[in-house]
N, C-alpha and C positions, 0 to 999 in steps of 0.2 A: 784202757792201756790191756795191753794182756797178759795174764799170770797164769804161769805154768801151774800145775794140778800137786806139784811136790813142795808149792813153798806160800797156799794156799790157807790161811788159816777163818778156822770156823767159828771156832772157842771166843767168844767174845772176853771175860778175863782173859785169857791169854795175850789179847790186845790190847789189854792196858796196861799190864803188867810188864809189858813190852814197852812200851811210850813211857811209863815209871820210869823203868832201867835205864833206857836209852832219849830222853827226852827231847837233844836238838833235833831238829830236822828240817827238814825243804823247805820255804814258803816258794812255788815259783806262781810265777805271772809273766804275761805277755801283754805290750802296747805297747805303742807304735815305736818304740825306741829298742822294740827286739824281746825277746827272753827275759829272762836274771829269777837266781835265785838267788833267795839269802837263807840264812839257814839263824833260823828264830825258836826259841824251847816252849813248848807242850807242854800241855795238865789233860788228863784223860781218866773222865770219872764216869761211872752207868749211874744213871737216875733211877727212878722207883721204879716207872716205867719199862726198865733191860734200854734203854735209848742211849748211844753212844756218848756220851758230850764231851767236843774236843777245844778247848780252850789254849790259845794263844799270846806272846806279848811282841808286839811292835812297837820300836821304837818307834821316835816321832820322824826321823831325818827317813826308814825306808817307809810308813804310813804316809808320808808327804809324797815320796818318789810312785811311789806306786799307785794313785788316787786314788786311795780306800775310802773317802770318805762320798765316794759317786754310789756307791754302794753300801752306804747306812743310814738310813734320813732318824 
């Protein structure tokens, strides 16, 4: 996806703070039924190596509909 330089944020701490302030995001998925966007809460943190950790919570209904089980074994 194209991101204009005016909107680019390279500061990892600023990214994490933004997600903490506005934790509701969209999880966009594509299947044979088409494109779907589901609002879900996200948690953001940085681990000891400086890697961004992004966690999300899916309701069972959304998870079943998206068939996320095919991605996690």
